[in-house]
N, C-alpha and C positions, 0 to 999 in steps of 0.2 A: 301656060306655062308647066314643065313638066317639073314633076321632083322626085328626089330619088334620095329616101334616105341611107345614108352611110354610117355604120357605127364601127367605131374599133375600139378593142381595149385601152385603155389610157396609158397605156406602154408599149402601143403598137409600134412599132420603126416600121417608113417605107424604104424600100431600098431603091426607088427611082424619084425623081423629084415630080409633083404631082402639077398640073396644070388644069386650069377651070376654065375656060375661055365661052364666052357667051356665042348663043347662033345668030344675032344680029346686034347693031349698034345700038338698040335702044333697050336693050334685054340687060337682066342683070346677070352677072357672071357667076357669083358666089353670094348666098347667104347664107348666116350660121343665126339657127333659131335656139333661143335658150327655155330650157324645162319651164313649165307653170310652176310658178314658184322660187324657180332657181334662187339660190341663197351664193353663188360660188362666182368667181370669176365666167363670162361667156368664152373668152379669148385669150389666149398668152402665146408670147413669143418670148423665148428663153434662147440666154446663150450657152455655150458647152458645158458651161457650171451648174445651168439650172438657174441663172440668173434671170429675172421678169427683165425684158428691155421695150416690152411692151403689154400693155392689160389691157382690157377692157371688161369693168366690172357690170355686174345682176343690174344695175344701175344707169348703166349706159355710161359712167365716167372711164375718158380714157389715161391714160398713164403713159408717156413714152421717158424711157431714160432717166427716170425719177422727176419729171415734171407731170405735173397735171394738167388738165384743160376741160 
């Protein structure tokens, strides 16, 4: 498995869609790894108004459109 560390500023805007494609059927296409002691969300998807429509917190709790599971 190869690792590529990609760091972007928090407000960096990509001009093109990004596609992450695995090299084989048995490979994970994308892993998002929090920092040691992560205290904020690991992943968020927001609408154009900045409202979270999906979030994964530092404990692994997933919230989708206001519904937790």
